[in-house]
C-alpha positions in Angstrom: 85.7 134.5 117.0 84.7 136.1 120.8 82.3 134.0 122.8 80.2 135.8 125.4 78.7 134.3 128.4 76.6 135.5 131.5 77.3 134.4 134.8 75.7 135.3 138.2 78.2 136.4 140.9 76.4 136.7 144.6 78.1 138.8 147.5 78.9 141.9 145.5 77.6 145.3 146.8 80.1 147.9 146.0 82.7 148.8 143.1 85.3 146.8 145.1 84.0 144.0 144.9 83.2 144.6 141.0 87.1 145.2 140.5 88.1 142.1 142.8 85.6 140.1 140.4 86.6 141.7 136.9 90.6 141.5 137.8 90.3 138.0 138.9 87.9 136.6 135.8 91.0 138.9 133.6 93.1 136.7 134.3 91.7 133.3 132.9 93.8 132.7 129.5 91.1 134.1 126.6 89.8 137.0 128.4 89.4 140.0 126.6 86.2 141.5 128.4 85.1 141.5 131.9 81.2 143.8 132.1 80.1 143.9 135.6 76.1 145.2 136.3 76.8 145.3 140.3 72.8 145.6 140.5 72.1 142.3 139.5 75.2 140.1 139.9 75.6 139.9 135.9 78.6 139.2 134.7 79.3 139.1 131.0 82.8 137.4 130.1 84.1 137.6 126.0 86.9 135.9 125.1 88.8 134.0 122.5 87.1 130.4 123.1 84.7 129.2 125.7 85.7 129.1 129.3 85.3 126.5 131.0 82.3 126.8 134.2 85.0 125.5 137.0 87.8 127.8 135.8 85.1 130.4 135.8 84.0 129.5 139.8 88.0 129.1 140.7 88.7 132.8 139.6 85.4 134.2 141.3 86.2 132.2 144.3 89.9 133.6 144.6 88.2 137.2 144.4 85.7 136.3 147.2 82.6 135.5 146.0 80.2 132.9 144.8 79.3 131.8 141.4 75.5 131.4 141.7 74.1 128.2 140.1 72.5 128.7 136.9 
């Protein structure tokens, strides 16, 4: 059963930003889909199992952006 979680990513301003974040998140084990709403910074991740917040934060950092604290 897939798990969906939504995060807020700060600093994205364009399509390239979306691609960078999406690409890094899709490399996490179990990630099936990533949807980004550029205007709000909302990133919805669908995965096979819940993802560790540290792993999501590290992927977003690797893309050059910051995961906003919930």
